[in-house]
N, CA, C and O atoms as CSV, one atom per row, in Angstrom:
chain,resi,resn,atom,element,x,y,z
A,1,MET,N,N,7.543,10.512,-24.310
A,1,MET,CA,C,6.549,9.664,-23.278
A,1,MET,C,C,5.281,10.585,-22.995
A,1,MET,O,O,5.515,11.793,-23.039
A,2,LYS,N,N,4.205,10.267,-22.762
A,2,LYS,CA,C,2.896,10.988,-22.739
A,2,LYS,C,C,2.670,10.800,-21.316
A,2,LYS,O,O,2.958,9.762,-20.722
A,3,ILE,N,N,2.168,11.787,-20.803
A,3,ILE,CA,C,1.659,12.021,-19.352
A,3,ILE,C,C,0.365,11.720,-19.462
A,3,ILE,O,O,-0.167,12.114,-20.499
A,4,VAL,N,N,-0.498,10.966,-18.475
A,4,VAL,CA,C,-1.927,10.678,-18.585
A,4,VAL,C,C,-2.429,10.877,-16.896
A,4,VAL,O,O,-1.975,10.170,-15.997
A,5,TRP,N,N,-3.200,11.709,-16.729
A,5,TRP,CA,C,-3.560,11.783,-15.296
A,5,TRP,C,C,-5.001,10.918,-15.152
A,5,TRP,O,O,-5.961,10.942,-15.922
A,6,SER,N,N,-4.845,10.213,-14.014
A,6,SER,CA,C,-6.038,9.398,-13.846
A,6,SER,C,C,-7.288,10.408,-13.283
A,6,SER,O,O,-7.135,11.590,-12.976
A,7,THR,N,N,-8.334,9.781,-13.236
A,7,THR,CA,C,-9.553,10.538,-12.880
A,7,THR,C,C,-9.306,10.771,-11.462
A,7,THR,O,O,-9.297,11.971,-11.187
A,8,GLU,N,N,-9.127,10.081,-10.598
A,8,GLU,CA,C,-8.770,10.213,-9.317
A,8,GLU,C,C,-7.608,11.376,-9.111
A,8,GLU,O,O,-7.739,12.260,-8.264
A,9,ALA,N,N,-6.575,11.285,-9.895
A,9,ALA,CA,C,-5.489,12.309,-9.698
A,9,ALA,C,C,-5.884,13.816,-9.973
A,9,ALA,O,O,-5.482,14.814,-9.374
A,10,ARG,N,N,-6.864,13.721,-11.141
A,10,ARG,CA,C,-7.300,14.932,-11.516
A,10,ARG,C,C,-8.155,15.399,-10.290
A,10,ARG,O,O,-7.957,16.564,-9.943
A,11,LYS,N,N,-9.079,14.671,-9.573
A,11,LYS,CA,C,-9.899,15.114,-8.441
A,11,LYS,C,C,-9.072,15.479,-7.493
A,11,LYS,O,O,-9.382,16.527,-6.927
A,12,ASP,N,N,-7.984,14.880,-7.087
A,12,ASP,CA,C,-6.979,15.145,-6.130
A,12,ASP,C,C,-6.456,16.743,-6.387
A,12,ASP,O,O,-6.366,17.575,-5.483
A,13,LEU,N,N,-6.154,16.974,-7.712
A,13,LEU,CA,C,-5.342,18.102,-7.859
A,13,LEU,C,C,-6.242,19.284,-7.954
A,13,LEU,O,O,-5.783,20.423,-8.030
A,14,ARG,N,N,-7.510,19.030,-7.951
A,14,ARG,CA,C,-8.760,20.143,-8.051
A,14,ARG,C,C,-9.058,20.300,-6.448
A,14,ARG,O,O,-9.401,21.385,-5.979
A,15,ALA,N,N,-8.919,19.279,-5.755
A,15,ALA,CA,C,-9.089,19.431,-4.249
A,15,ALA,C,C,-7.990,20.149,-3.679
A,15,ALA,O,O,-8.273,21.034,-2.872
A,16,ILE,N,N,-6.927,19.956,-3.917
A,16,ILE,CA,C,-5.659,20.774,-3.490
A,16,ILE,C,C,-5.977,22.397,-3.691
A,16,ILE,O,O,-5.824,23.274,-2.842
A,17,ARG,N,N,-6.439,22.540,-4.991
A,17,ARG,CA,C,-6.467,24.001,-5.401
A,17,ARG,C,C,-7.363,24.735,-4.752
A,17,ARG,O,O,-7.148,25.852,-4.283
A,18,THR,N,N,-8.609,23.998,-4.699
A,18,THR,CA,C,-9.708,24.414,-3.966
A,18,THR,C,C,-9.511,24.760,-2.340
A,18,THR,O,O,-10.098,25.629,-1.697
A,19,PHE,N,N,-8.482,23.791,-1.870
A,19,PHE,CA,C,-8.357,23.713,-0.327
A,19,PHE,C,C,-7.541,25.165,-0.050
A,19,PHE,O,O,-7.817,26.074,0.734
A,20,ILE,N,N,-6.582,25.041,-0.872
A,20,ILE,CA,C,-5.520,26.208,-0.666
A,20,ILE,C,C,-5.978,27.608,-1.195
A,20,ILE,O,O,-5.432,28.656,-0.850
A,21,ALA,N,N,-6.947,27.535,-1.996
A,21,ALA,CA,C,-7.318,28.715,-2.674
A,21,ALA,C,C,-8.408,29.391,-1.676
A,21,ALA,O,O,-8.779,30.543,-1.901
A,22,ARG,N,N,-8.977,28.567,-0.435
A,22,ARG,CA,C,-9.865,29.312,0.561
A,22,ARG,C,C,-8.735,30.272,1.297
A,22,ARG,O,O,-9.294,31.077,2.042
A,23,ASP,N,N,-7.513,30.382,1.288
A,23,ASP,CA,C,-6.695,31.370,1.978
A,23,ASP,C,C,-6.112,32.091,0.769
A,23,ASP,O,O,-6.043,33.315,0.873
A,24,SER,N,N,-5.686,31.539,-0.349
A,24,SER,CA,C,-4.940,32.468,-1.424
A,24,SER,C,C,-4.990,31.759,-2.785
A,24,SER,O,O,-4.435,30.669,-2.926
A,25,GLU,N,N,-5.633,32.348,-3.768
A,25,GLU,CA,C,-5.617,31.987,-5.118
A,25,GLU,C,C,-4.358,32.035,-5.482
A,25,GLU,O,O,-3.991,31.044,-6.113
A,26,PHE,N,N,-3.482,32.943,-5.281
A,26,PHE,CA,C,-1.913,33.129,-5.686
A,26,PHE,C,C,-1.290,31.567,-5.289
A,26,PHE,O,O,-0.963,30.741,-6.142
A,27,TYR,N,N,-1.224,31.403,-4.142
A,27,TYR,CA,C,-0.685,30.168,-3.645
A,27,TYR,C,C,-1.242,28.641,-3.933
A,27,TYR,O,O,-0.592,27.602,-3.826
A,28,ALA,N,N,-2.493,28.773,-4.292
A,28,ALA,CA,C,-3.213,27.674,-4.903
A,28,ALA,C,C,-2.683,27.574,-6.232
A,28,ALA,O,O,-2.241,26.467,-6.541
A,29,ALA,N,N,-2.626,28.583,-7.171
A,29,ALA,CA,C,-2.129,28.325,-8.335
A,29,ALA,C,C,-0.714,28.082,-8.385
A,29,ALA,O,O,-0.315,27.323,-9.268
A,30,GLN,N,N,0.074,28.570,-7.628
A,30,GLN,CA,C,1.499,28.135,-7.776
A,30,GLN,C,C,1.684,26.663,-7.472
A,30,GLN,O,O,2.373,25.958,-8.209
A,31,MET,N,N,0.981,26.121,-6.230
A,31,MET,CA,C,1.179,24.592,-5.842
A,31,MET,C,C,0.783,23.667,-7.016
A,31,MET,O,O,1.444,22.696,-7.381
A,32,VAL,N,N,-0.446,24.112,-7.591
A,32,VAL,CA,C,-0.862,23.426,-8.559
A,32,VAL,C,C,0.152,23.240,-9.931
A,32,VAL,O,O,0.290,22.163,-10.509
A,33,ARG,N,N,0.787,24.430,-10.304
A,33,ARG,CA,C,1.938,24.690,-11.078
A,33,ARG,C,C,2.916,23.685,-10.846
A,33,ARG,O,O,3.340,22.942,-11.732
A,34,ARG,N,N,3.341,23.657,-9.441
A,34,ARG,CA,C,4.649,22.973,-9.099
A,34,ARG,C,C,4.388,21.479,-9.293
A,34,ARG,O,O,5.256,20.825,-9.871
A,35,ILE,N,N,3.176,20.823,-8.826
A,35,ILE,CA,C,2.801,19.739,-9.022
A,35,ILE,C,C,2.681,19.093,-10.414
A,35,ILE,O,O,3.005,17.960,-10.771
A,36,VAL,N,N,2.151,20.070,-11.085
A,36,VAL,CA,C,2.032,19.544,-12.869
A,36,VAL,C,C,3.516,19.698,-13.439
A,36,VAL,O,O,3.850,19.002,-14.398
A,37,GLU,N,N,4.378,20.569,-12.882
A,37,GLU,CA,C,5.744,20.540,-13.467
A,37,GLU,C,C,6.582,19.278,-12.958
A,37,GLU,O,O,7.440,18.751,-13.668
A,38,ARG,N,N,6.279,18.856,-11.732
A,38,ARG,CA,C,6.950,17.981,-11.057
A,38,ARG,C,C,6.486,16.586,-11.776
A,38,ARG,O,O,7.310,15.698,-11.994
A,39,ALA,N,N,5.264,16.473,-12.089
A,39,ALA,CA,C,4.653,15.233,-12.751
A,39,ALA,C,C,5.191,15.227,-14.145
A,39,ALA,O,O,5.560,14.157,-14.628
A,40,GLU,N,N,5.254,16.178,-14.733
A,40,GLU,CA,C,5.948,16.199,-16.336
A,40,GLU,C,C,7.198,15.849,-16.266
A,40,GLU,O,O,7.729,15.263,-17.209
A,41,SER,N,N,7.918,16.179,-15.044
A,41,SER,CA,C,9.380,15.868,-15.124
A,41,SER,C,C,9.616,14.438,-15.113
A,41,SER,O,O,10.719,14.093,-15.538
A,42,ILE,N,N,8.860,13.569,-14.739
A,42,ILE,CA,C,8.910,12.321,-14.400
A,42,ILE,C,C,9.167,11.544,-16.082
A,42,ILE,O,O,9.851,10.533,-16.241
A,43,ALA,N,N,8.604,12.128,-16.967
A,43,ALA,CA,C,8.832,11.608,-18.136
A,43,ALA,C,C,10.022,11.945,-18.972
A,43,ALA,O,O,10.069,11.745,-20.186
A,44,VAL,N,N,11.031,12.496,-18.219
A,44,VAL,CA,C,12.266,12.819,-18.641
A,44,VAL,C,C,13.325,11.901,-17.972
A,44,VAL,O,O,14.386,11.633,-18.535
A,45,ALA,N,N,13.004,11.455,-16.809
A,45,ALA,CA,C,13.567,10.635,-15.899
A,45,ALA,C,C,12.806,9.614,-15.173
A,45,ALA,O,O,12.697,9.583,-13.948
A,46,LEU,N,N,12.238,8.705,-16.068
A,46,LEU,CA,C,11.317,7.586,-15.645
A,46,LEU,C,C,11.541,6.925,-14.289
A,46,LEU,O,O,10.488,6.525,-13.793
A,47,LYS,N,N,12.562,6.717,-13.605
A,47,LYS,CA,C,13.020,6.127,-12.596
A,47,LYS,C,C,13.540,7.149,-11.480
A,47,LYS,O,O,14.151,6.786,-10.475
A,48,ARG,N,N,13.242,8.370,-11.762
A,48,ARG,CA,C,13.501,9.227,-10.718
A,48,ARG,C,C,12.998,9.148,-9.308
A,48,ARG,O,O,13.611,9.626,-8.354
A,49,GLY,N,N,11.910,8.552,-9.230
A,49,GLY,CA,C,11.160,8.349,-7.779
A,49,GLY,C,C,11.451,7.295,-7.410
A,49,GLY,O,O,12.261,6.663,-8.088
A,50,HIS,N,N,10.939,6.745,-6.277
A,50,HIS,CA,C,11.110,5.557,-5.707
A,50,HIS,C,C,9.797,4.737,-5.581
A,50,HIS,O,O,8.722,5.202,-5.959
A,51,ARG,N,N,9.937,3.356,-4.971
A,51,ARG,CA,C,8.779,2.590,-4.967
A,51,ARG,C,C,7.776,3.128,-3.957
A,51,ARG,O,O,8.185,3.773,-2.991
A,52,VAL,N,N,6.662,2.923,-4.114
A,52,VAL,CA,C,5.695,3.218,-2.979
A,52,VAL,C,C,5.856,2.180,-1.902
A,52,VAL,O,O,5.754,1.035,-2.343
A,53,HIS,N,N,6.069,2.263,-0.674
A,53,HIS,CA,C,6.616,1.299,0.333
A,53,HIS,C,C,5.175,0.610,0.829
A,53,HIS,O,O,5.083,-0.533,1.278
A,54,GLU,N,N,4.117,1.511,0.659
A,54,GLU,CA,C,2.924,0.742,1.080
A,54,GLU,C,C,2.445,-0.153,0.310
A,54,GLU,O,O,1.670,-0.961,0.821
A,55,TYR,N,N,2.702,-0.246,-0.854
A,55,TYR,CA,C,2.353,-1.284,-2.063
A,55,TYR,C,C,3.616,-1.685,-2.810
A,55,TYR,O,O,3.842,-1.278,-3.950
A,56,PRO,N,N,4.463,-2.522,-2.117
A,56,PRO,CA,C,5.827,-3.072,-2.999
A,56,PRO,C,C,5.416,-4.174,-3.856
A,56,PRO,O,O,6.295,-4.667,-4.563
A,57,GLU,N,N,4.177,-4.675,-3.926
A,57,GLU,CA,C,3.809,-5.441,-4.960
A,57,GLU,C,C,3.405,-4.973,-6.393
A,57,GLU,O,O,3.409,-5.611,-7.445
A,58,LEU,N,N,2.989,-3.438,-6.091
A,58,LEU,CA,C,2.465,-2.901,-7.337
A,58,LEU,C,C,3.446,-2.238,-7.922
A,58,LEU,O,O,4.020,-1.423,-7.201
A,59,ALA,N,N,3.889,-2.363,-9.242
A,59,ALA,CA,C,4.597,-1.217,-9.953
A,59,ALA,C,C,4.398,0.148,-9.754
A,59,ALA,O,O,4.348,0.799,-10.798
A,60,LEU,N,N,4.270,0.777,-8.697
A,60,LEU,CA,C,3.818,2.110,-8.408
A,60,LEU,C,C,5.209,2.833,-7.919
A,60,LEU,O,O,6.005,2.236,-7.195
A,61,ARG,N,N,5.401,4.003,-8.323
A,61,ARG,CA,C,6.724,4.849,-7.967
A,61,ARG,C,C,6.111,6.043,-7.538
A,61,ARG,O,O,4.922,6.227,-7.799
A,62,GLU,N,N,6.874,7.017,-6.813
A,62,GLU,CA,C,6.423,8.256,-6.377
A,62,GLU,C,C,7.555,9.223,-6.494
A,62,GLU,O,O,8.709,8.799,-6.424
A,63,VAL,N,N,7.293,10.563,-6.677
A,63,VAL,CA,C,8.315,11.565,-6.460
A,63,VAL,C,C,7.408,12.611,-5.493
A,63,VAL,O,O,6.206,12.486,-5.260
A,64,HIS,N,N,8.207,13.568,-5.044
A,64,HIS,CA,C,7.382,14.451,-4.024
A,64,HIS,C,C,7.516,15.760,-4.455
A,64,HIS,O,O,8.545,16.150,-5.008
A,65,GLU,N,N,6.424,16.567,-4.216
A,65,GLU,CA,C,6.428,18.021,-4.325
A,65,GLU,C,C,5.744,18.386,-3.051
A,65,GLU,O,O,4.518,18.479,-3.005
A,66,PRO,N,N,6.529,18.600,-1.987
A,66,PRO,CA,C,5.954,18.827,-0.675
A,66,PRO,C,C,5.061,19.881,-0.583
A,66,PRO,O,O,5.260,20.941,-1.177
A,67,PRO,N,N,4.097,19.678,0.109
A,67,PRO,CA,C,3.716,18.414,0.944
A,67,PRO,C,C,3.160,17.523,0.483
A,67,PRO,O,O,2.566,16.808,1.291
A,68,TYR,N,N,3.092,17.190,-0.816
A,68,TYR,CA,C,2.368,16.062,-1.632
A,68,TYR,C,C,3.380,15.188,-2.114
A,68,TYR,O,O,4.566,15.457,-2.305
A,69,ARG,N,N,2.620,13.820,-2.338
A,69,ARG,CA,C,3.290,12.791,-2.825
A,69,ARG,C,C,2.704,12.635,-4.145
A,69,ARG,O,O,1.485,12.792,-4.210
A,70,ILE,N,N,3.351,12.350,-5.236
A,70,ILE,CA,C,2.635,12.218,-6.728
A,70,ILE,C,C,2.906,10.725,-6.973
A,70,ILE,O,O,4.061,10.332,-7.138
A,71,LEU,N,N,1.910,9.931,-6.997
A,71,LEU,CA,C,2.097,8.314,-7.338
A,71,LEU,C,C,1.797,8.113,-8.861
A,71,LEU,O,O,0.938,8.701,-9.519
A,72,TYR,N,N,2.711,7.133,-9.298
A,72,TYR,CA,C,2.687,7.177,-10.740
A,72,TYR,C,C,3.062,5.667,-11.253
A,72,TYR,O,O,3.704,4.887,-10.550
A,73,ARG,N,N,2.689,5.422,-12.278
A,73,ARG,CA,C,2.888,3.914,-13.019
A,73,ARG,C,C,3.396,4.329,-14.385
A,73,ARG,O,O,2.922,5.279,-15.009
A,74,VAL,N,N,4.319,3.617,-14.784
A,74,VAL,CA,C,4.979,3.647,-16.043
A,74,VAL,C,C,4.624,2.605,-16.918
A,74,VAL,O,O,4.720,1.451,-16.499
A,75,SER,N,N,4.146,2.862,-18.308
A,75,SER,CA,C,3.905,1.790,-19.092
A,75,SER,C,C,4.705,1.967,-20.339
A,75,SER,O,O,5.403,2.976,-20.435
A,76,ALA,N,N,4.675,1.074,-21.320
A,76,ALA,CA,C,5.597,1.333,-22.630
A,76,ALA,C,C,5.585,2.806,-23.374
A,76,ALA,O,O,6.546,3.217,-24.025
A,77,GLU,N,N,4.450,3.486,-23.198
A,77,GLU,CA,C,4.243,4.911,-24.008
A,77,GLU,C,C,3.776,5.932,-22.983
A,77,GLU,O,O,3.868,7.127,-23.260
A,78,THR,N,N,3.318,5.564,-21.900
A,78,THR,CA,C,2.818,6.617,-21.106
A,78,THR,C,C,3.116,6.574,-19.396
A,78,THR,O,O,3.093,5.551,-18.711
A,79,VAL,N,N,3.356,7.754,-18.986
A,79,VAL,CA,C,3.359,7.867,-17.325
A,79,VAL,C,C,2.038,8.047,-16.957
A,79,VAL,O,O,1.424,8.960,-17.511
A,80,GLU,N,N,1.358,7.219,-15.963
A,80,GLU,CA,C,0.079,7.715,-15.616
A,80,GLU,C,C,0.103,8.176,-14.153
A,80,GLU,O,O,0.627,7.535,-13.242
A,81,ILE,N,N,-0.453,9.229,-14.040
A,81,ILE,CA,C,-0.404,9.933,-12.454
A,81,ILE,C,C,-1.661,9.165,-12.013
A,81,ILE,O,O,-2.802,9.237,-12.469
A,82,VAL,N,N,-1.111,8.317,-10.889
A,82,VAL,CA,C,-2.369,7.734,-10.426
A,82,VAL,C,C,-3.278,8.402,-9.161
A,82,VAL,O,O,-4.492,8.389,-8.956
A,83,THR,N,N,-2.193,8.968,-8.434
A,83,THR,CA,C,-3.151,9.871,-7.082
A,83,THR,C,C,-2.254,10.891,-6.743
A,83,THR,O,O,-1.195,10.947,-7.369
A,84,LEU,N,N,-2.489,11.705,-5.864
A,84,LEU,CA,C,-1.738,12.746,-5.040
A,84,LEU,C,C,-2.053,12.518,-3.664
A,84,LEU,O,O,-3.201,12.454,-3.226
A,85,VAL,N,N,-1.010,12.397,-2.997
A,85,VAL,CA,C,-1.303,12.055,-1.533
A,85,VAL,C,C,-0.612,13.148,-0.570
A,85,VAL,O,O,0.601,13.296,-0.719
A,86,HIS,N,N,-1.320,13.990,0.479
A,86,HIS,CA,C,-0.544,14.808,1.292
A,86,HIS,C,C,0.345,13.771,2.173
A,86,HIS,O,O,-0.070,12.630,2.375
A,87,PHE,N,N,1.612,14.234,2.696
A,87,PHE,CA,C,2.402,13.624,3.436
A,87,PHE,C,C,1.773,13.175,4.514
A,87,PHE,O,O,2.042,12.014,4.825
A,88,LYS,N,N,0.868,13.861,5.306
A,88,LYS,CA,C,0.248,13.430,6.582
A,88,LYS,C,C,-0.973,12.623,6.364
A,88,LYS,O,O,-1.613,12.246,7.346
A,89,ARG,N,N,-1.358,12.321,5.150
A,89,ARG,CA,C,-2.445,11.475,4.938
A,89,ARG,C,C,-1.946,10.161,4.553
A,89,ARG,O,O,-0.968,9.955,3.834
A,90,ARG,N,N,-2.923,9.036,5.254
A,90,ARG,CA,C,-2.513,7.805,4.848
A,90,ARG,C,C,-3.021,7.487,3.612
A,90,ARG,O,O,-4.132,7.874,3.251
A,91,LEU,N,N,-2.266,6.787,2.912
A,91,LEU,CA,C,-2.441,6.256,1.525
A,91,LEU,C,C,-3.598,5.079,1.612
A,91,LEU,O,O,-3.456,4.045,2.264
A,92,GLY,N,N,-4.616,5.377,0.937
A,92,GLY,CA,C,-5.634,4.474,0.990
A,92,GLY,C,C,-5.549,3.301,-0.070
A,92,GLY,O,O,-4.586,3.127,-0.816
A,93,ARG,N,N,-6.641,2.556,-0.033
A,93,ARG,CA,C,-6.584,1.367,-1.189
A,93,ARG,C,C,-6.417,1.781,-2.654
A,93,ARG,O,O,-7.181,2.607,-3.153
A,94,LEU,N,N,-5.492,1.251,-3.299
A,94,LEU,CA,C,-5.437,1.505,-4.706
A,94,LEU,C,C,-5.701,0.555,-5.511
A,94,LEU,O,O,-5.810,0.879,-6.694
A,95,VAL,N,N,-5.880,-0.837,-5.162
A,95,VAL,CA,C,-6.294,-2.005,-5.987
A,95,VAL,C,C,-7.867,-2.262,-5.755
A,95,VAL,O,O,-8.435,-3.185,-6.340
């Protein structure tokens, strides 16, 4: 199973790194590594996460790497990482 990061998810990951790096490059790199590892783990167990409660009508699932939610969708051959959202942030419009 191939992992594909959407443009939005890549922007989110860069923003997370930039924000944390203002205080610590070390912890910024650690958080990015943890998020990427959690995202890659989805390919091993596609149903690991749960449905996104804000959008029950969409085929979106999520896993957590605190304090972030990793939203993804699964197709026949890929797992698309759609976006990353901090637990305290409201999930914006996805469609």
